MARFI-262482 format. One record per residue: x, y, z of N, C-alpha, C, CB in turn; residue number from 1. Coordinates in nm, 4 decimals. Glycine has a CB too. Layout:
<pt n_c1="X" n_c2="Y" n_c3="Z" ca_c1="X" ca_c2="Y" ca_c3="Z" c_c1="X" c_c2="Y" c_c3="Z" cb_c1="X" cb_c2="Y" cb_c3="Z" resi="NUM"/>
...
# end
This chain:
<pt n_c1="-2.2781" n_c2="3.0030" n_c3="-1.4690" ca_c1="-2.3206" ca_c2="2.9864" ca_c3="-1.6061" c_c1="-2.4148" c_c2="2.8667" c_c3="-1.6189" cb_c1="-2.1994" cb_c2="2.9695" cb_c3="-1.6976" resi="1"/>
<pt n_c1="-2.3771" n_c2="2.7530" n_c3="-1.5648" ca_c1="-2.4641" ca_c2="2.6361" ca_c3="-1.5673" c_c1="-2.5506" c_c2="2.6349" c_c3="-1.4421" cb_c1="-2.3814" cb_c2="2.5056" cb_c3="-1.5781" resi="2"/>
<pt n_c1="-2.6811" n_c2="2.6292" n_c3="-1.4612" ca_c1="-2.7689" ca_c2="2.6161" ca_c3="-1.3453" c_c1="-2.7553" c_c2="2.4752" c_c3="-1.2894" cb_c1="-2.9171" cb_c2="2.6469" cb_c3="-1.3829" resi="3"/>
<pt n_c1="-2.8042" n_c2="2.4555" n_c3="-1.1698" ca_c1="-2.7999" ca_c2="2.3222" ca_c3="-1.1099" c_c1="-2.8784" c_c2="2.2224" c_c3="-1.1951" cb_c1="-2.8559" cb_c2="2.3257" cb_c3="-0.9664" resi="4"/>
<pt n_c1="-2.9910" n_c2="2.2666" n_c3="-1.2507" ca_c1="-3.0728" ca_c2="2.1774" ca_c3="-1.3336" c_c1="-2.9982" c_c2="2.1362" c_c3="-1.4603" cb_c1="-3.2055" cb_c2="2.2454" cb_c3="-1.3705" resi="5"/>
<pt n_c1="-2.9311" n_c2="2.2312" n_c3="-1.5238" ca_c1="-2.8558" ca_c2="2.1992" ca_c3="-1.6452" c_c1="-2.7381" c_c2="2.1082" c_c3="-1.6133" cb_c1="-2.8064" cb_c2="2.3274" cb_c3="-1.7135" resi="6"/>
<pt n_c1="-2.6697" n_c2="2.1363" n_c3="-1.5027" ca_c1="-2.5562" ca_c2="2.0522" ca_c3="-1.4652" c_c1="-2.6031" c_c2="1.9105" c_c3="-1.4342" cb_c1="-2.4822" cb_c2="2.1119" cb_c3="-1.3439" resi="7"/>
<pt n_c1="-2.7167" n_c2="1.8969" n_c3="-1.3657" ca_c1="-2.7651" ca_c2="1.7630" ca_c3="-1.3309" c_c1="-2.8031" c_c2="1.6820" c_c3="-1.4547" cb_c1="-2.8850" cb_c2="1.7734" cb_c3="-1.2373" resi="8"/>
<pt n_c1="-2.8329" n_c2="1.7503" n_c3="-1.5641" ca_c1="-2.8645" ca_c2="1.6810" ca_c3="-1.6892" c_c1="-2.7414" c_c2="1.6148" c_c3="-1.7501" cb_c1="-2.9253" cb_c2="1.7785" cb_c3="-1.7893" resi="9"/>
<pt n_c1="-2.6276" n_c2="1.6817" n_c3="-1.7435" ca_c1="-2.5071" ca_c2="1.6296" ca_c3="-1.8088" c_c1="-2.4072" c_c2="1.5659" c_c3="-1.7126" cb_c1="-2.4392" cb_c2="1.7400" cb_c3="-1.8834" resi="10"/>
<pt n_c1="-2.4161" n_c2="1.5938" n_c3="-1.5845" ca_c1="-2.3185" ca_c2="1.5420" ca_c3="-1.4872" c_c1="-2.3037" c_c2="1.3907" c_c3="-1.4913" cb_c1="-2.3582" cb_c2="1.5836" cb_c3="-1.3482" resi="11"/>
<pt n_c1="-2.4139" n_c2="1.3136" n_c3="-1.5065" ca_c1="-2.3981" ca_c2="1.1674" ca_c3="-1.5102" c_c1="-2.3163" c_c2="1.1171" c_c3="-1.6298" cb_c1="-2.5341" cb_c2="1.1022" cb_c3="-1.5127" resi="12"/>
<pt n_c1="-2.2975" n_c2="1.1997" n_c3="-1.7306" ca_c1="-2.2241" ca_c2="1.1563" ca_c3="-1.8492" c_c1="-2.0729" c_c2="1.1580" c_c3="-1.8292" cb_c1="-2.2604" cb_c2="1.2439" cb_c3="-1.9663" resi="13"/>
<pt n_c1="-2.0274" n_c2="1.2251" n_c3="-1.7239" ca_c1="-1.8851" ca_c2="1.2321" ca_c3="-1.6955" c_c1="-1.8438" c_c2="1.1091" c_c3="-1.6164" cb_c1="-1.8501" cb_c2="1.3612" cb_c3="-1.6184" resi="14"/>
<pt n_c1="-1.7253" n_c2="1.0570" n_c3="-1.6464" ca_c1="-1.6762" ca_c2="0.9405" ca_c3="-1.5750" c_c1="-1.6618" c_c2="0.9724" c_c3="-1.4275" cb_c1="-1.5425" cb_c2="0.8933" cb_c3="-1.6331" resi="15"/>
<pt n_c1="-1.7019" n_c2="0.8776" n_c3="-1.3456" ca_c1="-1.6849" ca_c2="0.8945" ca_c3="-1.2015" c_c1="-1.5390" c_c2="0.8708" c_c3="-1.1658" cb_c1="-1.7777" cb_c2="0.7980" cb_c3="-1.1222" resi="16"/>
<pt n_c1="-1.4856" n_c2="0.9500" n_c3="-1.0747" ca_c1="-1.3479" ca_c2="0.9278" ca_c3="-1.0325" c_c1="-1.3320" c_c2="0.7901" c_c3="-0.9703" cb_c1="-1.3040" cb_c2="1.0356" cb_c3="-0.9337" resi="17"/>
<pt n_c1="-1.2207" n_c2="0.7272" n_c3="-0.9967" ca_c1="-1.1959" ca_c2="0.5918" ca_c3="-0.9458" c_c1="-1.1373" c_c2="0.5924" c_c3="-0.8066" cb_c1="-1.1036" cb_c2="0.5172" cb_c3="-1.0385" resi="18"/>
<pt n_c1="-1.0938" n_c2="0.7081" n_c3="-0.7607" ca_c1="-1.0287" ca_c2="0.7153" ca_c3="-0.6313" c_c1="-0.8788" c_c2="0.6941" c_c3="-0.6424" cb_c1="-1.0883" cb_c2="0.6136" cb_c3="-0.5376" resi="19"/>
<pt n_c1="-0.8331" n_c2="0.6643" n_c3="-0.7635" ca_c1="-0.6899" ca_c2="0.6466" ca_c3="-0.7868" c_c1="-0.6302" c_c2="0.7791" c_c3="-0.8321" cb_c1="-0.6635" cb_c2="0.5352" cb_c3="-0.8923" resi="20"/>
<pt n_c1="-0.5068" n_c2="0.8016" n_c3="-0.7966" ca_c1="-0.4408" ca_c2="0.9256" ca_c3="-0.8367" c_c1="-0.4864" c_c2="1.0415" c_c3="-0.7506" cb_c1="-0.4681" cb_c2="0.9558" cb_c3="-0.9836" resi="21"/>
<pt n_c1="-0.4366" n_c2="1.1575" n_c3="-0.7829" ca_c1="-0.4735" ca_c2="1.2733" ca_c3="-0.7024" c_c1="-0.6079" c_c2="1.3283" c_c3="-0.7491" cb_c1="-0.3646" cb_c2="1.3824" cb_c3="-0.7103" resi="22"/>
<pt n_c1="-0.6796" n_c2="1.3901" n_c3="-0.6587" ca_c1="-0.8108" ca_c2="1.4456" ca_c3="-0.6961" c_c1="-0.7929" c_c2="1.5659" c_c3="-0.7888" cb_c1="-0.8912" cb_c2="1.4869" cb_c3="-0.5695" resi="23"/>
<pt n_c1="-0.8914" n_c2="1.5906" n_c3="-0.8729" ca_c1="-0.8817" ca_c2="1.7059" ca_c3="-0.9640" c_c1="-0.8714" c_c2="1.8359" c_c3="-0.8854" cb_c1="-1.0035" cb_c2="1.7109" cb_c3="-1.0586" resi="24"/>
<pt n_c1="-0.7926" n_c2="1.9280" n_c3="-0.9359" ca_c1="-0.7757" ca_c2="2.0580" ca_c3="-0.8704" c_c1="-0.8968" c_c2="2.1484" c_c3="-0.8948" cb_c1="-0.6476" cb_c2="2.1268" cb_c3="-0.9205" resi="25"/>
<pt n_c1="-0.9686" n_c2="2.1232" n_c3="-1.0036" ca_c1="-1.0839" ca_c2="2.2042" ca_c3="-1.0403" c_c1="-1.2056" c_c2="2.1145" c_c3="-1.0591" cb_c1="-1.0555" cb_c2="2.2854" cb_c3="-1.1687" resi="26"/>
<pt n_c1="-1.3229" n_c2="2.1595" n_c3="-1.0154" ca_c1="-1.4447" ca_c2="2.0806" ca_c3="-1.0389" c_c1="-1.4743" c_c2="2.0709" c_c3="-1.1886" cb_c1="-1.5654" cb_c2="2.1433" cb_c3="-0.9644" resi="27"/>
<pt n_c1="-1.5247" n_c2="1.9553" n_c3="-1.2309" ca_c1="-1.5574" ca_c2="1.9369" ca_c3="-1.3723" c_c1="-1.6616" c_c2="2.0384" c_c3="-1.4191" cb_c1="-1.6082" cb_c2="1.7945" cb_c3="-1.3968" resi="28"/>
<pt n_c1="-1.7489" n_c2="2.0765" n_c3="-1.3305" ca_c1="-1.8508" ca_c2="2.1761" ca_c3="-1.3671" c_c1="-1.7845" c_c2="2.3075" c_c3="-1.4088" cb_c1="-1.9483" cb_c2="2.2006" cb_c3="-1.2489" resi="29"/>
<pt n_c1="-1.6839" n_c2="2.3525" n_c3="-1.3356" ca_c1="-1.6128" ca_c2="2.4764" ca_c3="-1.3699" c_c1="-1.5403" c_c2="2.4628" c_c3="-1.5033" cb_c1="-1.5127" cb_c2="2.5133" cb_c3="-1.2594" resi="30"/>
<pt n_c1="-1.4823" n_c2="2.3460" n_c3="-1.5268" ca_c1="-1.4108" ca_c2="2.3228" ca_c3="-1.6527" c_c1="-1.5101" c_c2="2.3212" c_c3="-1.7685" cb_c1="-1.3310" cb_c2="2.1894" cb_c3="-1.6475" resi="31"/>
<pt n_c1="-1.6235" n_c2="2.2543" n_c3="-1.7497" ca_c1="-1.7247" ca_c2="2.2516" ca_c3="-1.8548" c_c1="-1.7769" c_c2="2.3920" c_c3="-1.8835" cb_c1="-1.8404" cb_c2="2.1591" cb_c3="-1.8153" resi="32"/>
<pt n_c1="-1.7961" n_c2="2.4721" n_c3="-1.7812" ca_c1="-1.8400" ca_c2="2.6104" ca_c3="-1.8024" c_c1="-1.7378" c_c2="2.6877" c_c3="-1.8853" cb_c1="-1.8629" cb_c2="2.6810" cb_c3="-1.6674" resi="33"/>
<pt n_c1="-1.6098" n_c2="2.6662" n_c3="-1.8603" ca_c1="-1.5053" ca_c2="2.7334" ca_c3="-1.9384" c_c1="-1.5078" c_c2="2.6862" c_c3="-2.0835" cb_c1="-1.3662" cb_c2="2.7076" cb_c3="-1.8766" resi="34"/>
<pt n_c1="-1.5258" n_c2="2.5562" n_c3="-2.1032" ca_c1="-1.5332" ca_c2="2.5015" ca_c3="-2.2397" c_c1="-1.6534" c_c2="2.5602" c_c3="-2.3126" cb_c1="-1.5424" cb_c2="2.3463" cb_c3="-2.2370" resi="35"/>
<pt n_c1="-1.7679" n_c2="2.5652" n_c3="-2.2460" ca_c1="-1.8873" ca_c2="2.6229" ca_c3="-2.3088" c_c1="-1.8674" c_c2="2.7701" c_c3="-2.3408" cb_c1="-2.0091" cb_c2="2.6056" cb_c3="-2.2180" resi="36"/>
<pt n_c1="-1.7968" n_c2="2.8413" n_c3="-2.2540" ca_c1="-1.7664" ca_c2="2.9823" ca_c3="-2.2796" c_c1="-1.6817" c_c2="2.9960" c_c3="-2.4061" cb_c1="-1.6931" cb_c2="3.0451" cb_c3="-2.1587" resi="37"/>
<pt n_c1="-1.5801" n_c2="2.9110" n_c3="-2.4173" ca_c1="-1.4951" ca_c2="2.9153" ca_c3="-2.5372" c_c1="-1.5761" c_c2="2.8868" c_c3="-2.6634" cb_c1="-1.3799" cb_c2="2.8140" cb_c3="-2.5249" resi="38"/>
<pt n_c1="-1.6596" n_c2="2.7840" n_c3="-2.6569" ca_c1="-1.7369" ca_c2="2.7450" ca_c3="-2.7746" c_c1="-1.8433" c_c2="2.8492" c_c3="-2.8097" cb_c1="-1.8028" cb_c2="2.6094" cb_c3="-2.7512" resi="39"/>
<pt n_c1="-1.9026" n_c2="2.9096" n_c3="-2.7089" ca_c1="-2.0078" ca_c2="3.0074" ca_c3="-2.7345" c_c1="-1.9528" c_c2="3.1392" c_c3="-2.7868" cb_c1="-2.0873" cb_c2="3.0320" cb_c3="-2.6086" resi="40"/>
<pt n_c1="-1.8448" n_c2="3.1870" n_c3="-2.7272" ca_c1="-1.7936" ca_c2="3.3188" ca_c3="-2.7645" c_c1="-1.6929" c_c2="3.3131" c_c3="-2.8785" cb_c1="-1.7302" cb_c2="3.3845" cb_c3="-2.6450" resi="41"/>
<pt n_c1="-1.6316" n_c2="3.1970" n_c3="-2.8985" ca_c1="-1.5289" ca_c2="3.1865" ca_c3="-3.0005" c_c1="-1.3988" c_c2="3.2522" c_c3="-2.9583" cb_c1="-1.5773" cb_c2="3.2474" cb_c3="-3.1285" resi="42"/>
<pt n_c1="-1.3874" n_c2="3.2852" n_c3="-2.8307" ca_c1="-1.2648" ca_c2="3.3515" ca_c3="-2.7854" c_c1="-1.1491" c_c2="3.2518" c_c3="-2.7839" cb_c1="-1.2847" cb_c2="3.4136" cb_c3="-2.6446" resi="43"/>
<pt n_c1="-1.0311" n_c2="3.3027" n_c3="-2.7919" ca_c1="-0.9132" ca_c2="3.2174" ca_c3="-2.7876" c_c1="-0.8914" c_c2="3.1692" c_c3="-2.6453" cb_c1="-0.7886" cb_c2="3.2922" cb_c3="-2.8397" resi="44"/>
<pt n_c1="-0.8337" n_c2="3.0533" n_c3="-2.6363" ca_c1="-0.8067" ca_c2="2.9924" ca_c3="-2.5065" c_c1="-0.7241" c_c2="3.0854" c_c3="-2.4183" cb_c1="-0.7344" cb_c2="2.8590" cb_c3="-2.5244" resi="45"/>
<pt n_c1="-0.6346" n_c2="3.1588" n_c3="-2.4793" ca_c1="-0.5485" ca_c2="3.2482" ca_c3="-2.4025" c_c1="-0.6251" c_c2="3.3637" c_c3="-2.3386" cb_c1="-0.4397" cb_c2="3.3028" cb_c3="-2.4913" resi="46"/>
<pt n_c1="-0.7462" n_c2="3.3892" n_c3="-2.3876" ca_c1="-0.8236" ca_c2="3.5026" ca_c3="-2.3386" c_c1="-0.9339" c_c2="3.4620" c_c3="-2.2411" cb_c1="-0.8838" cb_c2="3.5765" cb_c3="-2.4545" resi="47"/>
<pt n_c1="-0.9237" n_c2="3.3423" n_c3="-2.1852" ca_c1="-1.0229" ca_c2="3.2995" ca_c3="-2.0870" c_c1="-1.0242" c_c2="3.3955" c_c3="-1.9680" cb_c1="-0.9940" cb_c2="3.1553" cb_c3="-2.0397" resi="48"/>
<pt n_c1="-1.1407" n_c2="3.4184" n_c3="-1.9162" ca_c1="-1.1537" ca_c2="3.5064" ca_c3="-1.8006" c_c1="-1.0821" c_c2="3.4461" c_c3="-1.6804" cb_c1="-1.3021" cb_c2="3.5315" cb_c3="-1.7679" resi="49"/>
<pt n_c1="-1.0314" n_c2="3.5293" n_c3="-1.5924" ca_c1="-0.9585" ca_c2="3.4782" ca_c3="-1.4752" c_c1="-1.0456" c_c2="3.3964" c_c3="-1.3795" cb_c1="-0.8974" cb_c2="3.5936" cb_c3="-1.3997" resi="50"/>
<pt n_c1="-1.1771" n_c2="3.4090" n_c3="-1.3885" ca_c1="-1.2662" ca_c2="3.3326" ca_c3="-1.3002" c_c1="-1.2737" c_c2="3.1848" c_c3="-1.3393" cb_c1="-1.4062" cb_c2="3.3932" cb_c3="-1.3023" resi="51"/>
<pt n_c1="-1.2253" n_c2="3.1509" n_c3="-1.4592" ca_c1="-1.2252" ca_c2="3.0122" ca_c3="-1.5048" c_c1="-1.0971" c_c2="2.9413" c_c3="-1.4611" cb_c1="-1.2402" cb_c2="3.0058" cb_c3="-1.6577" resi="52"/>
<pt n_c1="-1.0975" n_c2="2.8076" n_c3="-1.4680" ca_c1="-0.9734" ca_c2="2.7343" ca_c3="-1.4397" c_c1="-0.8627" c_c2="2.7760" c_c3="-1.5366" cb_c1="-0.9972" cb_c2="2.5817" cb_c3="-1.4488" resi="53"/>
<pt n_c1="-0.7372" n_c2="2.7402" n_c3="-1.5072" ca_c1="-0.6266" ca_c2="2.7775" ca_c3="-1.5961" c_c1="-0.6483" c_c2="2.7262" c_c3="-1.7388" cb_c1="-0.4944" cb_c2="2.7230" cb_c3="-1.5410" resi="54"/>
<pt n_c1="-0.6017" n_c2="2.8056" n_c3="-1.8334" ca_c1="-0.6227" ca_c2="2.7716" ca_c3="-1.9759" c_c1="-0.5641" c_c2="2.6368" c_c3="-2.0125" cb_c1="-0.5616" cb_c2="2.8784" cb_c3="-2.0652" resi="55"/>
<pt n_c1="-0.4524" n_c2="2.5975" n_c3="-1.9515" ca_c1="-0.3931" ca_c2="2.4673" ca_c3="-1.9826" c_c1="-0.4828" c_c2="2.3537" c_c3="-1.9343" cb_c1="-0.2538" cb_c2="2.4553" cb_c3="-1.9190" resi="56"/>
<pt n_c1="-0.5455" n_c2="2.3728" n_c3="-1.8194" ca_c1="-0.6383" ca_c2="2.2722" ca_c3="-1.7664" c_c1="-0.7599" c_c2="2.2590" c_c3="-1.8574" cb_c1="-0.6828" cb_c2="2.3088" cb_c3="-1.6230" resi="57"/>
<pt n_c1="-0.8158" n_c2="2.3726" n_c3="-1.8964" ca_c1="-0.9330" ca_c2="2.3726" ca_c3="-1.9839" c_c1="-0.8988" c_c2="2.3073" c_c3="-2.1171" cb_c1="-0.9849" cb_c2="2.5163" cb_c3="-2.0062" resi="58"/>
<pt n_c1="-0.7833" n_c2="2.3402" n_c3="-2.1729" ca_c1="-0.7428" ca_c2="2.2828" ca_c3="-2.3009" c_c1="-0.7269" c_c2="2.1302" c_c3="-2.2907" cb_c1="-0.6113" cb_c2="2.3469" cb_c3="-2.3484" resi="59"/>
<pt n_c1="-0.6649" n_c2="2.0844" n_c3="-2.1839" ca_c1="-0.6439" ca_c2="1.9406" ca_c3="-2.1650" c_c1="-0.7775" c_c2="1.8666" c_c3="-2.1597" cb_c1="-0.5635" cb_c2="1.9142" cb_c3="-2.0362" resi="60"/>
<pt n_c1="-0.8713" n_c2="1.9177" n_c3="-2.0816" ca_c1="-1.0020" ca_c2="1.8525" ca_c3="-2.0709" c_c1="-1.0817" c_c2="1.8639" c_c3="-2.2004" cb_c1="-1.0817" cb_c2="1.9129" cb_c3="-1.9558" resi="61"/>
<pt n_c1="-1.0761" n_c2="1.9782" n_c3="-2.2660" ca_c1="-1.1464" ca_c2="1.9953" ca_c3="-2.3929" c_c1="-1.0951" c_c2="1.8954" c_c3="-2.4960" cb_c1="-1.1298" cb_c2="2.1392" cb_c3="-2.4451" resi="62"/>
<pt n_c1="-0.9658" n_c2="1.8794" n_c3="-2.5042" ca_c1="-0.9069" ca_c2="1.7840" ca_c3="-2.5976" c_c1="-0.9505" c_c2="1.6419" c_c3="-2.5652" cb_c1="-0.7544" cb_c2="1.7939" cb_c3="-2.5951" resi="63"/>
<pt n_c1="-0.9472" n_c2="1.6065" n_c3="-2.4386" ca_c1="-0.9860" ca_c2="1.4723" ca_c3="-2.3951" c_c1="-1.1333" c_c2="1.4454" c_c3="-2.4236" cb_c1="-0.9576" cb_c2="1.4545" cb_c3="-2.2458" resi="64"/>
<pt n_c1="-1.2204" n_c2="1.5390" n_c3="-2.3872" ca_c1="-1.3640" ca_c2="1.5203" ca_c3="-2.4080" c_c1="-1.3990" c_c2="1.5166" c_c3="-2.5560" cb_c1="-1.4423" cb_c2="1.6313" cb_c3="-2.3390" resi="65"/>
<pt n_c1="-1.3302" n_c2="1.5942" n_c3="-2.6352" ca_c1="-1.3553" ca_c2="1.5949" ca_c3="-2.7787" c_c1="-1.3121" c_c2="1.4626" c_c3="-2.8421" cb_c1="-1.2820" cb_c2="1.7121" cb_c3="-2.8452" resi="66"/>
<pt n_c1="-1.1928" n_c2="1.4175" n_c3="-2.8061" ca_c1="-1.1398" ca_c2="1.2921" ca_c3="-2.8631" c_c1="-1.2233" c_c2="1.1718" c_c3="-2.8224" cb_c1="-0.9947" cb_c2="1.2708" cb_c3="-2.8194" resi="67"/>
<pt n_c1="-1.2777" n_c2="1.1730" n_c3="-2.7017" ca_c1="-1.3563" ca_c2="1.0587" ca_c3="-2.6542" c_c1="-1.4999" c_c2="1.0612" c_c3="-2.7058" cb_c1="-1.3570" cb_c2="1.0559" cb_c3="-2.5024" resi="68"/>
<pt n_c1="-1.5415" n_c2="1.1715" n_c3="-2.7668" ca_c1="-1.6774" ca_c2="1.1845" ca_c3="-2.8174" c_c1="-1.7772" c_c2="1.2327" c_c3="-2.7132" cb_c1="-1.7228" cb_c2="1.0538" cb_c3="-2.8718" resi="69"/>
<pt n_c1="-1.7275" n_c2="1.2669" n_c3="-2.5939" ca_c1="-1.8174" ca_c2="1.3101" ca_c3="-2.4870" c_c1="-1.8944" c_c2="1.4361" c_c3="-2.5256" cb_c1="-1.7387" cb_c2="1.3345" cb_c3="-2.3588" resi="70"/>
<pt n_c1="-1.8294" n_c2="1.5316" n_c3="-2.5864" ca_c1="-1.8990" ca_c2="1.6549" ca_c3="-2.6238" c_c1="-2.0098" c_c2="1.6267" c_c3="-2.7247" cb_c1="-1.8001" cb_c2="1.7570" cb_c3="-2.6815" resi="71"/>
<pt n_c1="-1.9863" n_c2="1.5343" n_c3="-2.8160" ca_c1="-2.0909" ca_c2="1.4960" ca_c3="-2.9120" c_c1="-2.2085" c_c2="1.4282" c_c3="-2.8411" cb_c1="-2.0329" cb_c2="1.4018" cb_c3="-3.0199" resi="72"/>
<pt n_c1="-2.1782" n_c2="1.3429" n_c3="-2.7434" ca_c1="-2.2846" ca_c2="1.2745" ca_c3="-2.6688" c_c1="-2.3660" c_c2="1.3729" c_c3="-2.5849" cb_c1="-2.2248" cb_c2="1.1658" cb_c3="-2.5784" resi="73"/>
<pt n_c1="-2.2982" n_c2="1.4696" n_c3="-2.5254" ca_c1="-2.3689" ca_c2="1.5723" ca_c3="-2.4496" c_c1="-2.4605" c_c2="1.6515" c_c3="-2.5422" cb_c1="-2.2691" cb_c2="1.6665" cb_c3="-2.3786" resi="74"/>
<pt n_c1="-2.4092" n_c2="1.6920" n_c3="-2.6563" ca_c1="-2.4899" ca_c2="1.7669" ca_c3="-2.7526" c_c1="-2.6118" c_c2="1.6850" c_c3="-2.7950" cb_c1="-2.4054" cb_c2="1.8053" cb_c3="-2.8760" resi="75"/>
<pt n_c1="-2.5911" n_c2="1.5581" n_c3="-2.8252" ca_c1="-2.7026" ca_c2="1.4718" ca_c3="-2.8687" c_c1="-2.8084" c_c2="1.4625" c_c3="-2.7588" cb_c1="-2.6509" cb_c2="1.3294" cb_c3="-2.9056" resi="76"/>
<pt n_c1="-2.7661" n_c2="1.4415" n_c3="-2.6342" ca_c1="-2.8613" ca_c2="1.4300" ca_c3="-2.5238" c_c1="-2.9423" c_c2="1.5582" c_c3="-2.5090" cb_c1="-2.7882" cb_c2="1.3979" cb_c3="-2.3926" resi="77"/>
<pt n_c1="-2.8758" n_c2="1.6724" n_c3="-2.5181" ca_c1="-2.9461" ca_c2="1.7996" ca_c3="-2.5017" c_c1="-3.0421" c_c2="1.8274" c_c3="-2.6169" cb_c1="-2.8461" cb_c2="1.9132" cb_c3="-2.4900" resi="78"/>
<pt n_c1="-3.0023" n_c2="1.7913" n_c3="-2.7380" ca_c1="-3.0917" ca_c2="1.8096" ca_c3="-2.8536" c_c1="-3.2148" c_c2="1.7213" c_c3="-2.8390" cb_c1="-3.0180" cb_c2="1.7771" cb_c3="-2.9864" resi="79"/>
<pt n_c1="-3.1961" n_c2="1.5956" n_c3="-2.7977" ca_c1="-3.3098" ca_c2="1.5053" ca_c3="-2.7814" c_c1="-3.4038" c_c2="1.5536" c_c3="-2.6705" cb_c1="-3.2608" cb_c2="1.3634" cb_c3="-2.7507" resi="80"/>
<pt n_c1="-3.3474" n_c2="1.6043" n_c3="-2.5623" ca_c1="-3.4312" ca_c2="1.6578" ca_c3="-2.4534" c_c1="-3.5109" c_c2="1.7783" c_c3="-2.5011" cb_c1="-3.3444" cb_c2="1.6968" cb_c3="-2.3318" resi="81"/>
<pt n_c1="-3.4484" n_c2="1.8645" n_c3="-2.5792" ca_c1="-3.5175" ca_c2="1.9827" ca_c3="-2.6280" c_c1="-3.6268" c_c2="1.9445" c_c3="-2.7267" cb_c1="-3.4187" cb_c2="2.0791" cb_c3="-2.6931" resi="82"/>
<pt n_c1="-3.5990" n_c2="1.8484" n_c3="-2.8123" ca_c1="-3.7006" ca_c2="1.8030" ca_c3="-2.9078" c_c1="-3.8190" c_c2="1.7425" c_c3="-2.8337" cb_c1="-3.6411" cb_c2="1.7002" cb_c3="-3.0065" resi="83"/>
<pt n_c1="-3.7916" n_c2="1.6636" n_c3="-2.7303" ca_c1="-3.8981" ca_c2="1.6034" ca_c3="-2.6508" c_c1="-3.9802" c_c2="1.7129" c_c3="-2.5814" cb_c1="-3.8390" cb_c2="1.5049" cb_c3="-2.5464" resi="84"/>
<pt n_c1="-3.9102" n_c2="1.8124" n_c3="-2.5248" ca_c1="-3.9772" ca_c2="1.9235" ca_c3="-2.4566" c_c1="-4.0698" c_c2="1.9990" c_c3="-2.5527" cb_c1="-3.8729" cb_c2="2.0201" cb_c3="-2.3963" resi="85"/>
<pt n_c1="-4.0272" n_c2="2.0116" n_c3="-2.6781" ca_c1="-4.1046" ca_c2="2.0844" ca_c3="-2.7786" c_c1="-4.2154" c_c2="1.9984" c_c3="-2.8407" cb_c1="-4.0120" cb_c2="2.1354" cb_c3="-2.8879" resi="86"/>
<pt n_c1="-4.2261" n_c2="1.8722" n_c3="-2.7953" ca_c1="-4.3297" ca_c2="1.7842" ca_c3="-2.8482" c_c1="-4.2969" c_c2="1.7260" c_c3="-2.9845" cb_c1="-4.4582" cb_c2="1.8581" cb_c3="-2.8565" resi="87"/>
<pt n_c1="-4.1708" n_c2="1.7251" n_c3="-3.0200" ca_c1="-4.1278" ca_c2="1.6710" ca_c3="-3.1498" c_c1="-4.0703" c_c2="1.5323" c_c3="-3.1302" cb_c1="-4.0234" cb_c2="1.7638" cb_c3="-3.2175" resi="88"/>
<pt n_c1="-4.0624" n_c2="1.4581" n_c3="-3.2388" ca_c1="-4.0019" ca_c2="1.3254" ca_c3="-3.2356" c_c1="-3.8546" c_c2="1.3388" c_c3="-3.1964" cb_c1="-4.0165" cb_c2="1.2539" cb_c3="-3.3735" resi="89"/>
<pt n_c1="-3.8136" n_c2="1.2735" n_c3="-3.0904" ca_c1="-3.6780" ca_c2="1.2901" ca_c3="-3.0393" c_c1="-3.5736" c_c2="1.2340" c_c3="-3.1337" cb_c1="-3.6651" cb_c2="1.2242" cb_c3="-2.9048" resi="90"/>
<pt n_c1="-3.6090" n_c2="1.1412" n_c3="-3.2198" ca_c1="-3.5073" ca_c2="1.0788" ca_c3="-3.3051" c_c1="-3.4899" c_c2="1.1490" c_c3="-3.4382" cb_c1="-3.5424" cb_c2="0.9352" cb_c3="-3.3295" resi="91"/>
<pt n_c1="-3.5695" n_c2="1.2454" n_c3="-3.4713" ca_c1="-3.5626" ca_c2="1.3011" ca_c3="-3.6040" c_c1="-3.5189" c_c2="1.4385" c_c3="-3.6128" cb_c1="-3.6856" cb_c2="1.2919" cb_c3="-3.6660" resi="92"/>
# end
């Protein structure tokens, strides 16, 4: 779902692992793709396709990213990039 170019745009916005604790069972890219699928289709979390990470994992990360404002920051970055690409003032 996410091309390498699109992922490279938002990947730096995710916190880097500290090396403490156990490593994530699922790549953040896969989790973000599941979150985007939920937001785009409006489907219920329980109806996630089997190719995505488990619904509980997706829900946990979605809640965390939403509460921390990460999803808003990602949206803002993408809107500004698109405005710049279209030759429009990025701040307006």
